[in-house]
N, C-alpha and C positions, 0 to 999 in steps of 0.2 A: 504494500500500500504506500503511495507516494503523496507527500504533502509539499508542493513546490512553493517556496517563499521567494527565492531569488535565483538568478542564474547568470553566471558570468564565465568568460573563457579568455585565454590568451593562446599563443601559438602552441604551447605544449601542455596546457592543463585546462581543465573544465571544473568549475566549482558550482555547487548547487546545494540546496537544503532538501533533505529526504527524511521520511518518517518510516520507522520500522516497528513492527508489532510481533510479539511472540506469546504463545500460550505458556502459562505458569503450570508446570507439571510437578506433582509431588512436593509442592511448596518450595521448589528450588528456584529462588529469586535470582541467584547468581547466574545460573544457566539461562534463565529466561532473558536476563539483561543482555547476555552475550548473543543470544539468538536474535533479539530485537535489533541490536547494533548491526549484526550481520545482514539482517533483512534490509535495513536502511542503506547499507553500503551497496548491496546488490541493486536496490532501487535507484540509487544515484548513477550507477553504471548504466542501467537501462535508460535513464533519462538522457544520458549523453548520446547513446546510439539513436534514440528516437528523435533527438534534436537535429541530428545531421542526416538521417535517412532520407527525408524528402528532398533535400538539396543535392546530396551526393549519390543518391540511388544505391546505397549499400545494402547488403543483406544483413539483417539484424541477427546475431547469433543467439543461441540458447544460453542465457546468463546463468552461470552456476558459480560455485565457490572458487573455481580455478581462476576467475577474473578478479578476485580480491587482491591479487598481487599488483594490480594496476592502480590501487588506491594509494595516493601519495601521502595524504594526511586526512584526519577528520577530527572534529570537535563536537562533543556532546552539548547541544544547546539546552536541552531539557529532557528529563525522563521521569516516568511515574508508573505506579502500579494501578491498573484499572481493577479494583476489587470486585466490581459487579460482574465483569466478564472474565475475570481471572486471567488477565493479559498484562504484559509488560510493554509499555510504549516508550520509544526513544526518538527524539528529533535531533538530527545531526547536520552539521555543515561538512560537506565532503568535497575533497579535491582529487581528481583522478588524472592519470597520465594519458593524454589523448593520443600520443604517438604509439604507445604500447597497445591501446585499445583498437586503434585503426589497424595496426599490424595483426592483432589477434583476430579481428573481423575478417581481414583478407585471407589469413591462413585457414580460418574456419570455412570460408566460402569455397576454398580449394578442395576441402575434404568432405563437405556436406552440401546438401541442397535443402532449401526451406520448402515446406509443403503445407497444404490444407486438404481435407478430404470430406466426403459425404458418403453415406451408405444407405441403401434401401433394400428391403426384401428379407431382413433378419426378423424372425418372429420374437418380438420383445416380451411376449408373455412366457416364452420358453427360456430365453436367455436375456439377462438384463442389458439394457442399452450401454450402461457404463462398462460392463464386462466386454461386450463386443468391440466397443470403441477402444478400450485399453489394449485388447489383442492387436488391433490395427496399429495403434500408436507404438506398441512395443516392436512390432515387425518393421515399421517405418524407421524407427531409431536404429534397429539392428543393421539396416542398410543405409545408414547415414543420411536419412531424411529428417530434418528438424521441423517440428510443428511450429508454425508462426501464427500467433493470434487465432488459433483454431476456434476458441469460444466466440470471438467476435465474428468470425466468418460464418459459423453456424447461426448466430443471432441474425446476421444481415441477410441470410438466405432462407430463413425458416419458413417464410410464406411463399417461396418461389417453387413452382412445379415445372416451369419452363427452363430447360437446360441453357437456352441462349441467355436468359436473364442471369442465371447463376454464373455462367462463364464471364459475362460482362462484369459482374461484381468481383470475380477472381482477377480479371485484368486490372481492376482498380486497387487490388490488394497487393501487399509487399511480397507475398510468397512467390517462389519460382514455379511451383508445380501444383496442379489441382488433380486429385484422384477422385473420380466419380465411380463408386463401387455399387454394383447391383448383384444381389445374391439370390439364387434359386435353390431351395432346399427340398430334398426328397428323403422320406423316412420309410423304413420297414416297420413292422409292428413290434420289433425287439422281443420276440418270443423265443428265439433260439440263438445259439452261439454264432450263427452265420448272418444274423441281422446286421444291418449297417445303415449309416446315414450318408448322403451324398450332397455335394455342393458344386454348383456351377457358378463361378465368380467371374463376372464380366467387369473389366476395369477400363475406363476411358481416361487416359492421361493427357492433361492439357498443360501447355506452357505458353509463353508469350512470344515465341519466335518461330514456331513451326506448327505444322498440322498435328492434330491429336493422334495418339496411338491407342488402339483398342485391342485388349487381350481377353481371351475366354479360356479359363482354367477349370479343369475338373479335379475334384479331390473326394476321397471317401474315407470312412473310418468304421471300425468294427467295435468301437466302445459301446457297451450295452446301455449305459445311462444316457438318455437323450440329450440332456443339457451338456454333459461332458463331450458327447459325440459332436455336437454343433461347435463347441469351442475348439475341438481338435481340428475339424475340417476347415474352419475359418482361418486358424493359424497356418495350416498347411497351404491353403489357397493363397494367403498373403505371401508366404515364403516363396512359393513357385512364381507368383506374379512379379514380386520385387527382384528375385534372382534374374528373371528374364529382362526386366527393365534395366537393371544395373549392367547387365552383360551386353545388351543390344540397343538400348535407347538413351539412357542417361549415365554415361560412364564418368567415373571420377579419376582425376589425376592421382597417380600413386606418388608416394614420397620420393621414389627414385626419379620420377619425371619432373618434379619441381625443385629438387635439391642439386647442389653442386659442391665440389671441393674447393677450398680456398685456404691460403696461409695467412696467419696473423703473427707478426713478430712484435714482441713486447720487450721494451728496453727500460733500464734504470728503474725497475720496480722495487718496492721496499722489501717484499718477500713473496713467496709463492702463494701465500694465503690471498694476497691481493689479486694475483692472476687467476687463481681458482674461483674466487668470488665473482670476478667479472665474467669468466666463461660460463659459470653456472647461471648467472643472471641472463646471459644471452640464450642459454638453453631453456631456461624457465619461461622466457618470453617467446619461445618458438622461432627465434632468429636462426638458431642452429639446432641440429638434432643430436650431434655428437662432436667430440673433439679428441685429439691425441697429440702428445708432445713429440715433435720430430727431433729437436735438438735443444740442449740446455747448457747455459754457461752461467757465470755468477750474476750477471746483470742483463742477460739476453736469453729469451726463450722463443722458439718457433713452434707454433701450434697449427696443426691442420684441422680445419673445422668443416663439417658438412652443413652448408648454409642453405637457407630458403630465400635469402635476399641477395641482391647483387652487391659488389664491393662498394659502390658509391653510397648505397643505402646503409650498408654496414658501418661505414665511417660516420654517417649522420647519427645512427643509433648509438654507437660508441660515444660520440660527443655528448649525447644526452645523458648517458649513464655516468660519465666521468666529469671532473671539474675542468674549468677553463684553462688550468695550467698544464693539462696533458695535451701533447701535440699528436694529432692523429691525421694520417695522410696515406696515400697510395704511392708506392715506389716500385717500379718494375713488376707490376701485377700483384704485389704483396701489400697487405695492410700493415702499416707501422703504427704502433702505439708507444709513444715515448713519454714516460712518467717523469722525466727530468724536470725539476722546477727551476733550474737555473736559466 
């Protein structure tokens, strides 16, 4: 839950006020306060992405605790215990690292696609809507599709029966793909061990740059319990459908395709702890995936990194992580980081 009081930014940071709420469980006030602060921090990060999305047409990633490393600082403006609702409420002023968040968004978009979906044909008297939707959500996540404002999309299209109107609303939505799912269920009477349920799952996949793709997948299950049988065939149908889509329609770049080797030479560092901290910070922010030391002397070390950004961008990111006294440049295709303060 977000309470926006003010919003400001500069080249490398974004500041905003955010509100966090957490349930108080087993009278554990300390844990609830921590969870409320965490909720406010994630809300602030979401605010940043939503503030730039309309202008820069970026894909908003699924915000989770991994993004907390991009919080530069925060101040608790106020906090209180809501006795009536057994909740802890915290209001924070939060400043986040915009360079890191932009890079995180770009990296995420290389490895995921945002999506929304709708499904019809499932007998909700037999299987709860929440259960069937969670099965779909789980399988989409397993194939690196991130749900983007699914609740809002369902609300916006709840009264639409015309697919053209739904697709038009999808085109106005920030998600990359829309999955229109239609299920046909068939049941035996479940009176013997050979009884089964069957599913024909028809999926129309829409995006904003090409024609739709339509798939028709058949699955069946011999689970005797009718509810469990439907859950099983829906999960199997989604797996088969998404396997085909990832292999033939919406392919992702692999790490090998988006990474490259590069050398970083560090000079006049205080100790190896400084070097390791810097390398781990690069790795933590997804600028690099791995590193190894090629050569080492008293005040000089050469490190080979597997990087996701080019050398020019790496120099810029290193400049943001280090103070102004550090000299960072490219020399003969190698990145030089000179810690000498003289």
